[in-house]
mmCIF file of the N, C-alpha and C atoms, coordinates in Angstrom:
data_MODEL
# 
_entry.id   MODEL 
# 
loop_
_atom_site.group_PDB 
_atom_site.id 
_atom_site.type_symbol 
_atom_site.label_atom_id 
_atom_site.label_alt_id 
_atom_site.label_comp_id 
_atom_site.label_asym_id 
_atom_site.label_entity_id 
_atom_site.label_seq_id 
_atom_site.pdbx_PDB_ins_code 
_atom_site.Cartn_x 
_atom_site.Cartn_y 
_atom_site.Cartn_z 
_atom_site.occupancy 
_atom_site.B_iso_or_equiv 
_atom_site.pdbx_formal_charge 
_atom_site.auth_seq_id 
_atom_site.auth_comp_id 
_atom_site.auth_asym_id 
_atom_site.auth_atom_id 
_atom_site.pdbx_PDB_model_num 
ATOM 1   N N  . MET A 1 1  ? 8.246   7.456   4.761   1.00 0.00 ? 1  MET A N  1 
ATOM 2   C CA . MET A 1 1  ? 7.375   6.668   4.939   1.00 0.00 ? 1  MET A CA 1 
ATOM 3   C C  . MET A 1 1  ? 5.555   7.509   4.971   1.00 0.00 ? 1  MET A C  1 
ATOM 4   N N  . LYS A 1 2  ? 5.381   8.159   5.238   1.00 0.00 ? 2  LYS A N  1 
ATOM 5   C CA . LYS A 1 2  ? 4.523   8.791   5.419   1.00 0.00 ? 2  LYS A CA 1 
ATOM 6   C C  . LYS A 1 2  ? 3.599   9.059   4.128   1.00 0.00 ? 2  LYS A C  1 
ATOM 7   N N  . LYS A 1 3  ? 4.908   9.682   3.144   1.00 0.00 ? 3  LYS A N  1 
ATOM 8   C CA . LYS A 1 3  ? 4.076   10.065  1.658   1.00 0.00 ? 3  LYS A CA 1 
ATOM 9   C C  . LYS A 1 3  ? 4.113   8.575   0.900   1.00 0.00 ? 3  LYS A C  1 
ATOM 10  N N  . VAL A 1 4  ? 4.752   7.256   1.432   1.00 0.00 ? 4  VAL A N  1 
ATOM 11  C CA . VAL A 1 4  ? 4.402   5.979   0.523   1.00 0.00 ? 4  VAL A CA 1 
ATOM 12  C C  . VAL A 1 4  ? 3.071   5.774   0.988   1.00 0.00 ? 4  VAL A C  1 
ATOM 13  N N  . GLY A 1 5  ? 2.842   6.054   2.507   1.00 0.00 ? 5  GLY A N  1 
ATOM 14  C CA . GLY A 1 5  ? 1.746   5.399   2.917   1.00 0.00 ? 5  GLY A CA 1 
ATOM 15  C C  . GLY A 1 5  ? 0.392   6.301   2.178   1.00 0.00 ? 5  GLY A C  1 
ATOM 16  N N  . GLN A 1 6  ? 0.312   7.433   2.258   1.00 0.00 ? 6  GLN A N  1 
ATOM 17  C CA . GLN A 1 6  ? -0.655  8.342   1.541   1.00 0.00 ? 6  GLN A CA 1 
ATOM 18  C C  . GLN A 1 6  ? -0.681  7.883   -0.175  1.00 0.00 ? 6  GLN A C  1 
ATOM 19  N N  . ARG A 1 7  ? 0.391   7.484   -0.538  1.00 0.00 ? 7  ARG A N  1 
ATOM 20  C CA . ARG A 1 7  ? 0.213   7.102   -2.233  1.00 0.00 ? 7  ARG A CA 1 
ATOM 21  C C  . ARG A 1 7  ? -0.627  6.010   -2.369  1.00 0.00 ? 7  ARG A C  1 
ATOM 22  N N  . ILE A 1 8  ? -0.105  5.280   -0.777  1.00 0.00 ? 8  ILE A N  1 
ATOM 23  C CA . ILE A 1 8  ? -0.867  3.526   -1.296  1.00 0.00 ? 8  ILE A CA 1 
ATOM 24  C C  . ILE A 1 8  ? -2.512  3.668   -0.710  1.00 0.00 ? 8  ILE A C  1 
ATOM 25  N N  . ARG A 1 9  ? -3.126  4.786   -0.087  1.00 0.00 ? 9  ARG A N  1 
ATOM 26  C CA . ARG A 1 9  ? -4.068  4.571   0.006   1.00 0.00 ? 9  ARG A CA 1 
ATOM 27  C C  . ARG A 1 9  ? -4.726  5.383   -0.665  1.00 0.00 ? 9  ARG A C  1 
ATOM 28  N N  . HIS A 1 10 ? -4.477  6.507   -1.851  1.00 0.00 ? 10 HIS A N  1 
ATOM 29  C CA . HIS A 1 10 ? -4.809  6.797   -2.571  1.00 0.00 ? 10 HIS A CA 1 
ATOM 30  C C  . HIS A 1 10 ? -4.974  5.840   -4.049  1.00 0.00 ? 10 HIS A C  1 
ATOM 31  N N  . LEU A 1 11 ? -4.265  5.162   -3.949  1.00 0.00 ? 11 LEU A N  1 
ATOM 32  C CA . LEU A 1 11 ? -4.227  4.059   -5.304  1.00 0.00 ? 11 LEU A CA 1 
ATOM 33  C C  . LEU A 1 11 ? -5.158  3.375   -4.738  1.00 0.00 ? 11 LEU A C  1 
ATOM 34  N N  . ARG A 1 12 ? -5.104  2.799   -3.549  1.00 0.00 ? 12 ARG A N  1 
ATOM 35  C CA . ARG A 1 12 ? -5.991  1.555   -2.981  1.00 0.00 ? 12 ARG A CA 1 
ATOM 36  C C  . ARG A 1 12 ? -7.956  2.170   -3.327  1.00 0.00 ? 12 ARG A C  1 
ATOM 37  N N  . LYS A 1 13 ? -8.139  3.725   -2.492  1.00 0.00 ? 13 LYS A N  1 
ATOM 38  C CA . LYS A 1 13 ? -9.270  4.271   -2.863  1.00 0.00 ? 13 LYS A CA 1 
ATOM 39  C C  . LYS A 1 13 ? -9.688  4.650   -4.175  1.00 0.00 ? 13 LYS A C  1 
ATOM 40  N N  . GLU A 1 14 ? -8.476  4.418   -5.209  1.00 0.00 ? 14 GLU A N  1 
ATOM 41  C CA . GLU A 1 14 ? -8.833  4.800   -6.628  1.00 0.00 ? 14 GLU A CA 1 
ATOM 42  C C  . GLU A 1 14 ? -9.535  3.821   -7.235  1.00 0.00 ? 14 GLU A C  1 
ATOM 43  N N  . LYS A 1 15 ? -8.732  2.649   -6.988  1.00 0.00 ? 15 LYS A N  1 
ATOM 44  C CA . LYS A 1 15 ? -9.557  1.382   -7.395  1.00 0.00 ? 15 LYS A CA 1 
ATOM 45  C C  . LYS A 1 15 ? -10.533 0.897   -6.641  1.00 0.00 ? 15 LYS A C  1 
ATOM 46  N N  . GLY A 1 16 ? -10.925 1.429   -5.847  1.00 0.00 ? 16 GLY A N  1 
ATOM 47  C CA . GLY A 1 16 ? -12.072 1.089   -4.828  1.00 0.00 ? 16 GLY A CA 1 
ATOM 48  C C  . GLY A 1 16 ? -12.116 -0.091  -4.077  1.00 0.00 ? 16 GLY A C  1 
ATOM 49  N N  . MET A 1 17 ? -11.139 -0.328  -3.574  1.00 0.00 ? 17 MET A N  1 
ATOM 50  C CA . MET A 1 17 ? -10.591 -1.597  -2.790  1.00 0.00 ? 17 MET A CA 1 
ATOM 51  C C  . MET A 1 17 ? -10.571 -1.040  -0.850  1.00 0.00 ? 17 MET A C  1 
ATOM 52  N N  . SER A 1 18 ? -10.719 -1.368  -0.480  1.00 0.00 ? 18 SER A N  1 
ATOM 53  C CA . SER A 1 18 ? -11.075 -1.481  1.263   1.00 0.00 ? 18 SER A CA 1 
ATOM 54  C C  . SER A 1 18 ? -9.746  -2.136  1.922   1.00 0.00 ? 18 SER A C  1 
ATOM 55  N N  . GLN A 1 19 ? -9.397  -1.667  2.776   1.00 0.00 ? 19 GLN A N  1 
ATOM 56  C CA . GLN A 1 19 ? -7.993  -1.894  3.518   1.00 0.00 ? 19 GLN A CA 1 
ATOM 57  C C  . GLN A 1 19 ? -8.269  -3.678  3.398   1.00 0.00 ? 19 GLN A C  1 
ATOM 58  N N  . GLN A 1 20 ? -9.153  -3.969  3.817   1.00 0.00 ? 20 GLN A N  1 
ATOM 59  C CA . GLN A 1 20 ? -9.642  -5.608  3.774   1.00 0.00 ? 20 GLN A CA 1 
ATOM 60  C C  . GLN A 1 20 ? -8.947  -6.254  2.340   1.00 0.00 ? 20 GLN A C  1 
ATOM 61  N N  . ASP A 1 21 ? -9.768  -5.767  1.415   1.00 0.00 ? 21 ASP A N  1 
ATOM 62  C CA . ASP A 1 21 ? -9.396  -6.071  0.074   1.00 0.00 ? 21 ASP A CA 1 
ATOM 63  C C  . ASP A 1 21 ? -7.847  -6.148  -0.445  1.00 0.00 ? 21 ASP A C  1 
ATOM 64  N N  . LEU A 1 22 ? -7.273  -4.956  0.063   1.00 0.00 ? 22 LEU A N  1 
ATOM 65  C CA . LEU A 1 22 ? -6.215  -4.959  -0.106  1.00 0.00 ? 22 LEU A CA 1 
ATOM 66  C C  . LEU A 1 22 ? -5.287  -6.172  0.571   1.00 0.00 ? 22 LEU A C  1 
ATOM 67  N N  . ALA A 1 23 ? -5.471  -6.016  1.808   1.00 0.00 ? 23 ALA A N  1 
ATOM 68  C CA . ALA A 1 23 ? -4.682  -7.025  2.646   1.00 0.00 ? 23 ALA A CA 1 
ATOM 69  C C  . ALA A 1 23 ? -4.841  -8.707  2.475   1.00 0.00 ? 23 ALA A C  1 
ATOM 70  N N  . LEU A 1 24 ? -6.418  -9.045  1.301   1.00 0.00 ? 24 LEU A N  1 
ATOM 71  C CA . LEU A 1 24 ? -6.330  -10.130 1.382   1.00 0.00 ? 24 LEU A CA 1 
ATOM 72  C C  . LEU A 1 24 ? -5.306  -10.499 -0.264  1.00 0.00 ? 24 LEU A C  1 
ATOM 73  N N  . GLU A 1 25 ? -5.413  -9.501  -1.052  1.00 0.00 ? 25 GLU A N  1 
ATOM 74  C CA . GLU A 1 25 ? -4.907  -9.453  -2.054  1.00 0.00 ? 25 GLU A CA 1 
ATOM 75  C C  . GLU A 1 25 ? -3.456  -9.671  -2.097  1.00 0.00 ? 25 GLU A C  1 
ATOM 76  N N  . ALA A 1 26 ? -2.987  -8.683  -0.954  1.00 0.00 ? 26 ALA A N  1 
ATOM 77  C CA . ALA A 1 26 ? -1.283  -8.541  -0.915  1.00 0.00 ? 26 ALA A CA 1 
ATOM 78  C C  . ALA A 1 26 ? -1.135  -10.404 -0.096  1.00 0.00 ? 26 ALA A C  1 
ATOM 79  N N  . ASP A 1 27 ? -1.749  -10.568 0.654   1.00 0.00 ? 27 ASP A N  1 
ATOM 80  C CA . ASP A 1 27 ? -1.396  -11.730 2.002   1.00 0.00 ? 27 ASP A CA 1 
ATOM 81  C C  . ASP A 1 27 ? -0.917  -11.185 2.803   1.00 0.00 ? 27 ASP A C  1 
ATOM 82  N N  . ILE A 1 28 ? -1.401  -9.964  3.050   1.00 0.00 ? 28 ILE A N  1 
ATOM 83  C CA . ILE A 1 28 ? -0.760  -9.792  4.772   1.00 0.00 ? 28 ILE A CA 1 
ATOM 84  C C  . ILE A 1 28 ? -1.726  -9.222  5.588   1.00 0.00 ? 28 ILE A C  1 
ATOM 85  N N  . PRO A 1 29 ? -1.522  -9.062  6.702   1.00 0.00 ? 29 PRO A N  1 
ATOM 86  C CA . PRO A 1 29 ? -3.120  -8.787  7.975   1.00 0.00 ? 29 PRO A CA 1 
ATOM 87  C C  . PRO A 1 29 ? -3.280  -7.071  7.552   1.00 0.00 ? 29 PRO A C  1 
ATOM 88  N N  . LYS A 1 30 ? -4.746  -7.229  7.768   1.00 0.00 ? 30 LYS A N  1 
ATOM 89  C CA . LYS A 1 30 ? -5.523  -5.789  7.414   1.00 0.00 ? 30 LYS A CA 1 
ATOM 90  C C  . LYS A 1 30 ? -4.722  -4.792  8.522   1.00 0.00 ? 30 LYS A C  1 
ATOM 91  N N  . THR A 1 31 ? -4.464  -5.033  9.402   1.00 0.00 ? 31 THR A N  1 
ATOM 92  C CA . THR A 1 31 ? -3.718  -4.315  10.581  1.00 0.00 ? 31 THR A CA 1 
ATOM 93  C C  . THR A 1 31 ? -2.156  -3.768  9.934   1.00 0.00 ? 31 THR A C  1 
ATOM 94  N N  . GLN A 1 32 ? -1.953  -4.439  9.254   1.00 0.00 ? 32 GLN A N  1 
ATOM 95  C CA . GLN A 1 32 ? -0.636  -3.843  8.714   1.00 0.00 ? 32 GLN A CA 1 
ATOM 96  C C  . GLN A 1 32 ? -0.674  -3.179  7.616   1.00 0.00 ? 32 GLN A C  1 
ATOM 97  N N  . VAL A 1 33 ? -1.838  -3.326  6.766   1.00 0.00 ? 33 VAL A N  1 
ATOM 98  C CA . VAL A 1 33 ? -2.034  -2.098  5.774   1.00 0.00 ? 33 VAL A CA 1 
ATOM 99  C C  . VAL A 1 33 ? -2.506  -0.683  6.347   1.00 0.00 ? 33 VAL A C  1 
ATOM 100 N N  . GLY A 1 34 ? -3.301  -0.939  7.391   1.00 0.00 ? 34 GLY A N  1 
ATOM 101 C CA . GLY A 1 34 ? -3.771  0.197   7.829   1.00 0.00 ? 34 GLY A CA 1 
ATOM 102 C C  . GLY A 1 34 ? -1.985  1.039   8.438   1.00 0.00 ? 34 GLY A C  1 
ATOM 103 N N  . ARG A 1 35 ? -1.450  0.117   9.641   1.00 0.00 ? 35 ARG A N  1 
ATOM 104 C CA . ARG A 1 35 ? -0.070  1.170   9.810   1.00 0.00 ? 35 ARG A CA 1 
ATOM 105 C C  . ARG A 1 35 ? 0.882   1.655   9.019   1.00 0.00 ? 35 ARG A C  1 
ATOM 106 N N  . VAL A 1 36 ? 0.749   0.854   7.550   1.00 0.00 ? 36 VAL A N  1 
ATOM 107 C CA . VAL A 1 36 ? 1.675   1.369   6.240   1.00 0.00 ? 36 VAL A CA 1 
ATOM 108 C C  . VAL A 1 36 ? 0.933   2.699   5.701   1.00 0.00 ? 36 VAL A C  1 
ATOM 109 N N  . GLU A 1 37 ? -0.302  2.598   5.776   1.00 0.00 ? 37 GLU A N  1 
ATOM 110 C CA . GLU A 1 37 ? -1.056  3.935   5.348   1.00 0.00 ? 37 GLU A CA 1 
ATOM 111 C C  . GLU A 1 37 ? -0.665  5.102   6.383   1.00 0.00 ? 37 GLU A C  1 
ATOM 112 N N  . ARG A 1 38 ? -0.667  4.950   7.674   1.00 0.00 ? 38 ARG A N  1 
ATOM 113 C CA . ARG A 1 38 ? -0.452  5.856   8.518   1.00 0.00 ? 38 ARG A CA 1 
ATOM 114 C C  . ARG A 1 38 ? 1.107   6.160   8.997   1.00 0.00 ? 38 ARG A C  1 
ATOM 115 N N  . ALA A 1 39 ? 1.593   5.287   8.300   1.00 0.00 ? 39 ALA A N  1 
ATOM 116 C CA . ALA A 1 39 ? 3.357   5.438   8.008   1.00 0.00 ? 39 ALA A CA 1 
ATOM 117 C C  . ALA A 1 39 ? 3.406   5.193   9.720   1.00 0.00 ? 39 ALA A C  1 
ATOM 118 N N  . GLU A 1 40 ? 2.871   4.220   10.368  1.00 0.00 ? 40 GLU A N  1 
ATOM 119 C CA . GLU A 1 40 ? 3.310   4.004   11.952  1.00 0.00 ? 40 GLU A CA 1 
ATOM 120 C C  . GLU A 1 40 ? 4.683   2.813   12.321  1.00 0.00 ? 40 GLU A C  1 
ATOM 121 N N  . ASN A 1 41 ? 4.918   2.609   10.882  1.00 0.00 ? 41 ASN A N  1 
ATOM 122 C CA . ASN A 1 41 ? 5.844   1.625   11.007  1.00 0.00 ? 41 ASN A CA 1 
ATOM 123 C C  . ASN A 1 41 ? 6.869   1.673   9.740   1.00 0.00 ? 41 ASN A C  1 
ATOM 124 N N  . ASN A 1 42 ? 7.949   0.936   9.517   1.00 0.00 ? 42 ASN A N  1 
ATOM 125 C CA . ASN A 1 42 ? 8.589   1.072   8.311   1.00 0.00 ? 42 ASN A CA 1 
ATOM 126 C C  . ASN A 1 42 ? 8.689   -0.293  7.898   1.00 0.00 ? 42 ASN A C  1 
ATOM 127 N N  . THR A 1 43 ? 8.130   -0.393  6.690   1.00 0.00 ? 43 THR A N  1 
ATOM 128 C CA . THR A 1 43 ? 8.104   -1.826  6.159   1.00 0.00 ? 43 THR A CA 1 
ATOM 129 C C  . THR A 1 43 ? 8.986   -2.192  5.093   1.00 0.00 ? 43 THR A C  1 
ATOM 130 N N  . SER A 1 44 ? 8.920   -3.559  5.063   1.00 0.00 ? 44 SER A N  1 
ATOM 131 C CA . SER A 1 44 ? 10.137  -4.202  3.992   1.00 0.00 ? 44 SER A CA 1 
ATOM 132 C C  . SER A 1 44 ? 9.702   -4.084  2.744   1.00 0.00 ? 44 SER A C  1 
ATOM 133 N N  . LEU A 1 45 ? 10.376  -3.992  1.590   1.00 0.00 ? 45 LEU A N  1 
ATOM 134 C CA . LEU A 1 45 ? 10.434  -4.288  0.371   1.00 0.00 ? 45 LEU A CA 1 
ATOM 135 C C  . LEU A 1 45 ? 9.865   -5.129  -0.090  1.00 0.00 ? 45 LEU A C  1 
ATOM 136 N N  . VAL A 1 46 ? 9.435   -6.072  0.485   1.00 0.00 ? 46 VAL A N  1 
ATOM 137 C CA . VAL A 1 46 ? 8.897   -7.538  0.361   1.00 0.00 ? 46 VAL A CA 1 
ATOM 138 C C  . VAL A 1 46 ? 7.395   -6.928  0.182   1.00 0.00 ? 46 VAL A C  1 
ATOM 139 N N  . THR A 1 47 ? 7.094   -6.517  1.369   1.00 0.00 ? 47 THR A N  1 
ATOM 140 C CA . THR A 1 47 ? 5.885   -6.026  1.646   1.00 0.00 ? 47 THR A CA 1 
ATOM 141 C C  . THR A 1 47 ? 5.084   -5.158  0.991   1.00 0.00 ? 47 THR A C  1 
ATOM 142 N N  . LEU A 1 48 ? 6.361   -4.195  0.655   1.00 0.00 ? 48 LEU A N  1 
ATOM 143 C CA . LEU A 1 48 ? 5.758   -2.813  -0.190  1.00 0.00 ? 48 LEU A CA 1 
ATOM 144 C C  . LEU A 1 48 ? 5.760   -3.367  -1.568  1.00 0.00 ? 48 LEU A C  1 
ATOM 145 N N  . ASN A 1 49 ? 6.176   -4.401  -2.059  1.00 0.00 ? 49 ASN A N  1 
ATOM 146 C CA . ASN A 1 49 ? 6.168   -5.506  -3.588  1.00 0.00 ? 49 ASN A CA 1 
ATOM 147 C C  . ASN A 1 49 ? 4.838   -5.989  -3.821  1.00 0.00 ? 49 ASN A C  1 
ATOM 148 N N  . ARG A 1 50 ? 4.424   -6.693  -2.850  1.00 0.00 ? 50 ARG A N  1 
ATOM 149 C CA . ARG A 1 50 ? 3.048   -7.191  -2.271  1.00 0.00 ? 50 ARG A CA 1 
ATOM 150 C C  . ARG A 1 50 ? 1.875   -6.435  -2.520  1.00 0.00 ? 50 ARG A C  1 
ATOM 151 N N  . ILE A 1 51 ? 2.111   -5.279  -1.888  1.00 0.00 ? 51 ILE A N  1 
ATOM 152 C CA . ILE A 1 51 ? 1.110   -4.149  -1.867  1.00 0.00 ? 51 ILE A CA 1 
ATOM 153 C C  . ILE A 1 51 ? 0.933   -3.544  -3.632  1.00 0.00 ? 51 ILE A C  1 
ATOM 154 N N  . ALA A 1 52 ? 2.094   -3.510  -3.813  1.00 0.00 ? 52 ALA A N  1 
ATOM 155 C CA . ALA A 1 52 ? 2.233   -3.073  -5.204  1.00 0.00 ? 52 ALA A CA 1 
ATOM 156 C C  . ALA A 1 52 ? 1.484   -4.074  -6.363  1.00 0.00 ? 52 ALA A C  1 
ATOM 157 N N  . ASN A 1 53 ? 1.716   -5.556  -6.453  1.00 0.00 ? 53 ASN A N  1 
ATOM 158 C CA . ASN A 1 53 ? 1.500   -6.734  -6.857  1.00 0.00 ? 53 ASN A CA 1 
ATOM 159 C C  . ASN A 1 53 ? -0.435  -6.298  -6.813  1.00 0.00 ? 53 ASN A C  1 
ATOM 160 N N  . ALA A 1 54 ? -0.855  -6.125  -5.703  1.00 0.00 ? 54 ALA A N  1 
ATOM 161 C CA . ALA A 1 54 ? -2.125  -6.568  -5.201  1.00 0.00 ? 54 ALA A CA 1 
ATOM 162 C C  . ALA A 1 54 ? -3.090  -5.103  -5.969  1.00 0.00 ? 54 ALA A C  1 
ATOM 163 N N  . LEU A 1 55 ? -2.306  -4.302  -5.988  1.00 0.00 ? 55 LEU A N  1 
ATOM 164 C CA . LEU A 1 55 ? -2.501  -2.872  -6.144  1.00 0.00 ? 55 LEU A CA 1 
ATOM 165 C C  . LEU A 1 55 ? -2.589  -2.981  -8.375  1.00 0.00 ? 55 LEU A C  1 
ATOM 166 N N  . GLU A 1 56 ? -2.123  -3.892  -8.722  1.00 0.00 ? 56 GLU A N  1 
ATOM 167 C CA . GLU A 1 56 ? -1.583  -3.937  -9.783  1.00 0.00 ? 56 GLU A CA 1 
ATOM 168 C C  . GLU A 1 56 ? -0.807  -2.645  -10.528 1.00 0.00 ? 56 GLU A C  1 
ATOM 169 N N  . VAL A 1 57 ? 0.300   -2.435  -9.918  1.00 0.00 ? 57 VAL A N  1 
ATOM 170 C CA . VAL A 1 57 ? 1.092   -1.233  -10.186 1.00 0.00 ? 57 VAL A CA 1 
ATOM 171 C C  . VAL A 1 57 ? 2.427   -1.904  -9.862  1.00 0.00 ? 57 VAL A C  1 
ATOM 172 N N  . PRO A 1 58 ? 3.585   -1.012  -11.033 1.00 0.00 ? 58 PRO A N  1 
ATOM 173 C CA . PRO A 1 58 ? 4.721   -1.613  -10.661 1.00 0.00 ? 58 PRO A CA 1 
ATOM 174 C C  . PRO A 1 58 ? 5.612   -0.726  -9.337  1.00 0.00 ? 58 PRO A C  1 
ATOM 175 N N  . LEU A 1 59 ? 6.341   -1.498  -8.836  1.00 0.00 ? 59 LEU A N  1 
ATOM 176 C CA . LEU A 1 59 ? 6.558   -0.852  -7.121  1.00 0.00 ? 59 LEU A CA 1 
ATOM 177 C C  . LEU A 1 59 ? 7.138   0.419   -7.343  1.00 0.00 ? 59 LEU A C  1 
ATOM 178 N N  . SER A 1 60 ? 7.575   0.937   -8.244  1.00 0.00 ? 60 SER A N  1 
ATOM 179 C CA . SER A 1 60 ? 8.233   2.390   -8.266  1.00 0.00 ? 60 SER A CA 1 
ATOM 180 C C  . SER A 1 60 ? 6.879   3.301   -8.335  1.00 0.00 ? 60 SER A C  1 
ATOM 181 N N  . THR A 1 61 ? 5.500   2.934   -8.446  1.00 0.00 ? 61 THR A N  1 
ATOM 182 C CA . THR A 1 61 ? 4.563   3.859   -8.273  1.00 0.00 ? 61 THR A CA 1 
ATOM 183 C C  . THR A 1 61 ? 4.183   4.358   -7.090  1.00 0.00 ? 61 THR A C  1 
ATOM 184 N N  . LEU A 1 62 ? 4.431   3.241   -6.187  1.00 0.00 ? 62 LEU A N  1 
ATOM 185 C CA . LEU A 1 62 ? 4.266   3.629   -4.967  1.00 0.00 ? 62 LEU A CA 1 
ATOM 186 C C  . LEU A 1 62 ? 5.692   4.766   -4.457  1.00 0.00 ? 62 LEU A C  1 
ATOM 187 N N  . PHE A 1 63 ? 6.378   5.368   -5.441  1.00 0.00 ? 63 PHE A N  1 
ATOM 188 C CA . PHE A 1 63 ? 7.225   6.267   -4.963  1.00 0.00 ? 63 PHE A CA 1 
ATOM 189 C C  . PHE A 1 63 ? 7.128   7.552   -5.500  1.00 0.00 ? 63 PHE A C  1 
ATOM 190 N N  . LEU A 1 64 ? 5.856   7.739   -6.494  1.00 0.00 ? 64 LEU A N  1 
ATOM 191 C CA . LEU A 1 64 ? 5.954   8.655   -6.774  1.00 0.00 ? 64 LEU A CA 1 
ATOM 192 C C  . LEU A 1 64 ? 4.927   9.662   -6.259  1.00 0.00 ? 64 LEU A C  1 
ATOM 193 N N  . PHE A 1 65 ? 5.189   10.888  -6.072  1.00 0.00 ? 65 PHE A N  1 
ATOM 194 C CA . PHE A 1 65 ? 5.016   11.801  -5.245  1.00 0.00 ? 65 PHE A CA 1 
ATOM 195 C C  . PHE A 1 65 ? 3.946   12.973  -5.972  1.00 0.00 ? 65 PHE A C  1 
ATOM 196 N N  . GLY A 1 66 ? 4.944   13.060  -6.868  1.00 0.00 ? 66 GLY A N  1 
ATOM 197 C CA . GLY A 1 66 ? 4.240   14.598  -7.723  1.00 0.00 ? 66 GLY A CA 1 
ATOM 198 C C  . GLY A 1 66 ? 2.936   14.199  -8.260  1.00 0.00 ? 66 GLY A C  1 
ATOM 199 N N  . GLU A 1 67 ? 2.749   13.295  -8.316  1.00 0.00 ? 67 GLU A N  1 
ATOM 200 C CA . GLU A 1 67 ? 0.951   13.273  -9.195  1.00 0.00 ? 67 GLU A CA 1 
ATOM 201 C C  . GLU A 1 67 ? -0.280  13.870  -8.544  1.00 0.00 ? 67 GLU A C  1 
# 
Protein backbone atom coordinates (compact mmCIF):
# COMPACT_ATOMS: atom_id res chain seq x y z
CA MET A 1 0.00 0.00 0.00
CA LYS A 2 2.90 2.34 0.66
CA LYS A 3 3.97 2.26 -2.99
CA VAL A 4 0.39 2.74 -4.18
CA GLY A 5 0.03 5.74 -1.88
CA GLN A 6 3.28 7.24 -3.12
CA ARG A 7 2.17 6.68 -6.70
CA ILE A 8 -1.16 8.40 -6.07
CA ARG A 9 0.58 11.37 -4.45
CA HIS A 10 3.00 11.62 -7.38
CA LEU A 11 0.19 11.51 -9.98
CA ARG A 12 -1.92 13.99 -8.02
CA LYS A 13 0.92 16.50 -7.74
CA GLU A 14 1.87 15.95 -11.39
CA LYS A 15 -1.66 17.05 -12.31
CA GLY A 16 -1.46 20.05 -9.97
CA MET A 17 -4.25 18.76 -7.75
CA SER A 18 -4.57 19.24 -4.01
CA GLN A 19 -5.84 16.46 -1.77
CA GLN A 20 -9.10 18.39 -1.60
CA ASP A 21 -9.35 18.51 -5.41
CA LEU A 22 -8.78 14.78 -5.64
CA ALA A 23 -11.28 14.07 -2.88
CA LEU A 24 -13.96 16.13 -4.62
CA GLU A 25 -13.32 14.51 -8.01
CA ALA A 26 -13.26 11.01 -6.53
CA ASP A 27 -16.25 11.68 -4.23
CA ILE A 28 -14.38 10.52 -1.14
CA PRO A 29 -13.45 12.36 2.07
CA LYS A 30 -10.26 14.43 1.99
CA THR A 31 -9.06 12.61 5.09
CA GLN A 32 -9.29 9.34 3.19
CA VAL A 33 -7.04 10.68 0.43
CA GLY A 34 -4.41 11.51 3.03
CA ARG A 35 -4.71 8.10 4.69
CA VAL A 36 -4.36 6.32 1.34
CA GLU A 37 -1.32 8.41 0.37
CA ARG A 38 0.32 7.68 3.74
CA ALA A 39 -0.65 3.99 3.56
CA GLU A 40 -2.44 4.22 6.88
CA ASN A 41 -5.19 1.89 5.75
CA ASN A 42 -5.94 -0.76 3.17
CA THR A 43 -8.41 0.77 0.80
CA SER A 44 -10.87 -1.00 -1.45
CA LEU A 45 -10.53 -1.43 -5.17
CA VAL A 46 -13.68 0.64 -5.54
CA THR A 47 -11.97 3.59 -3.86
CA LEU A 48 -8.76 3.08 -5.85
CA ASN A 49 -10.84 3.02 -9.03
CA ARG A 50 -12.53 6.29 -8.03
CA ILE A 51 -9.11 7.83 -7.40
CA ALA A 52 -7.79 6.58 -10.74
CA ASN A 53 -10.83 8.00 -12.55
CA ALA A 54 -10.39 11.33 -10.78
CA LEU A 55 -6.74 11.36 -11.86
CA GLU A 56 -7.85 10.39 -15.39
CA VAL A 57 -5.60 7.33 -15.50
CA PRO A 58 -6.33 3.61 -15.81
CA LEU A 59 -6.51 1.78 -12.49
CA SER A 60 -3.42 -0.23 -13.46
CA THR A 61 -1.37 3.00 -13.52
CA LEU A 62 -1.62 3.16 -9.73
CA PHE A 63 0.42 -0.06 -9.63
CA LEU A 64 3.26 1.02 -11.94
CA PHE A 65 6.14 1.53 -9.55
CA GLY A 66 9.13 1.47 -11.88
CA GLU A 67 8.54 4.92 -13.35
